[in-house]
C-alpha positions in Angstrom: 33.2 73.2 -3.0 31.3 73.2 0.1 29.4 70.2 -1.2 32.3 68.4 -2.3 33.9 69.2 1.2 30.6 67.6 2.8 31.0 64.7 0.5 34.5 64.1 1.5 33.6 64.4 5.2 30.6 61.9 4.5 32.9 59.5 2.7 35.3 59.6 5.4 32.7 58.9 8.0 31.5 56.0 5.8 34.9 54.8 5.6 35.2 54.8 9.3 32.0 52.8 9.7 33.3 50.4 7.2 36.5 50.0 9.2 34.4 49.5 12.4 32.6 46.7 10.7 35.9 45.3 9.3 37.0 45.3 12.9 34.0 43.2 13.8 34.7 41.0 10.7 35.1 37.8 12.6 31.5 38.0 13.9 30.3 38.7 10.5 32.3 35.6 9.2 31.0 33.5 12.2 27.4 34.4 11.3 28.1 33.5 7.7 29.4 30.2 8.9 26.4 29.4 11.0 24.2 30.4 7.9 26.2 28.1 5.5 25.8 25.2 8.1 22.1 26.0 8.3 22.0 25.9 4.4 23.8 22.7 4.2 21.6 21.0 6.8 18.6 22.4 5.1 19.8 21.1 1.7 20.6 17.7 3.2 17.1 17.7 4.8 15.4 18.5 1.7 17.3 15.9 -0.2 16.5 13.2 2.3 12.9 14.2 2.0 13.1 14.1 -1.8 14.6 10.6 -1.6 11.8 9.5 0.6 9.4 10.7 -1.6 10.8 8.9 -4.6 11.2 5.8 -2.7 7.6 6.0 -1.6 6.3 6.6 -5.3 8.4 3.8 -6.5 7.1 1.5 -3.8 3.6 2.6 -4.7 4.0 2.2 -8.3 5.4 -1.4 -7.8 2.4 -2.2 -5.7 0.2 -1.0 -8.3 1.9 -3.1 -11.0 1.8 -6.3 -8.8 -1.9 -5.8 -8.3 -2.7 -5.2 -12.0 -0.7 -8.4 -12.7 -2.6 -10.3 -10.2 -5.9 -9.0 -11.5 -4.8 -10.1 -15.1 -4.1 -13.6 -13.8 -7.3 -14.1 -12.0 -9.3 -12.6 -14.9 -9.3 -15.9 -16.9 -10.4 -17.9 -13.8 -13.2 -15.4 -13.1 -14.4 -15.5 -16.8 -14.3 -19.4 -16.6 -16.3 -19.5 -13.3 -18.9 -16.8 -14.7 -19.4 -19.1 -17.7 -19.8 -22.2 -15.5 -22.1 -20.6 -13.0 -24.3 -19.3 -15.9 -24.3 -22.7 -17.9 -24.5 -25.2 -15.1 -28.2 -24.5 -14.1 -29.1 -24.5 -17.9 -27.8 -28.0 -18.3 -25.0 -27.2 -20.7 -22.5 -28.4 -18.2 -24.2 -31.7 -17.2 -27.6 -32.5 -15.7 -27.9 -29.2 -13.9 -27.6 -30.9 -10.5 -24.3 -31.3 -8.5 -22.4 -34.6 -9.0 -23.0 -37.0 -6.4 -20.4 -38.5 -4.2 -20.7 -42.2 -4.4 -19.0 -43.0 -1.1 -21.1 -40.4 0.8 -24.2 -41.7 -0.9 -23.5 -45.2 0.3 -23.0 -44.0 3.8 -26.1 -42.0 3.7 -28.0 -45.0 2.5 -26.6 -47.3 5.3 -27.6 -44.7 7.9 -31.2 -44.4 6.4 -31.4 -48.2 6.5 -30.2 -48.4 10.3 -32.6 -45.5 11.2 -35.4 -47.5 9.6 -34.5 -50.5 11.6 -34.2 -48.4 14.8 -37.7 -46.9 14.2 -39.4 -50.1 13.2 -38.0 -51.8 16.4 -39.1 -48.8 18.5 -42.6 -48.7 17.2 -43.2 -52.3 16.3 -41.2 -54.1 19.0 -39.4 -56.3 16.6 -36.6 -55.9 14.1 -36.9 -56.2 10.4 -34.2 -58.6 9.5 -30.6 -59.1 9.9 
């Protein structure tokens, strides 16, 4: 009985402690509101970060796809260029020398003729024709 008397006294004291806690209930509720605000802001922050990571990953993926497409488009030109540079010196694509530019060749020929006239006049003292 004594033990149950002590138990009853301990229970009464515990009930009194709970009553005191209940008296301070507004502070407990206030701290829960602060905690819930913190949790909400934490959740929103994590959601924004997750959205940013998804956006970054999708942008990265689209850049990779675009670069892959560009490489595929250039692959044909690169292949043709490789064939041309391999076959040109061998004479399979012409004479093995670069095609001449007729207009440029005529101008160079005229300049050579003029230089010959100048050199002849300089060293011989007379011109070599009209």
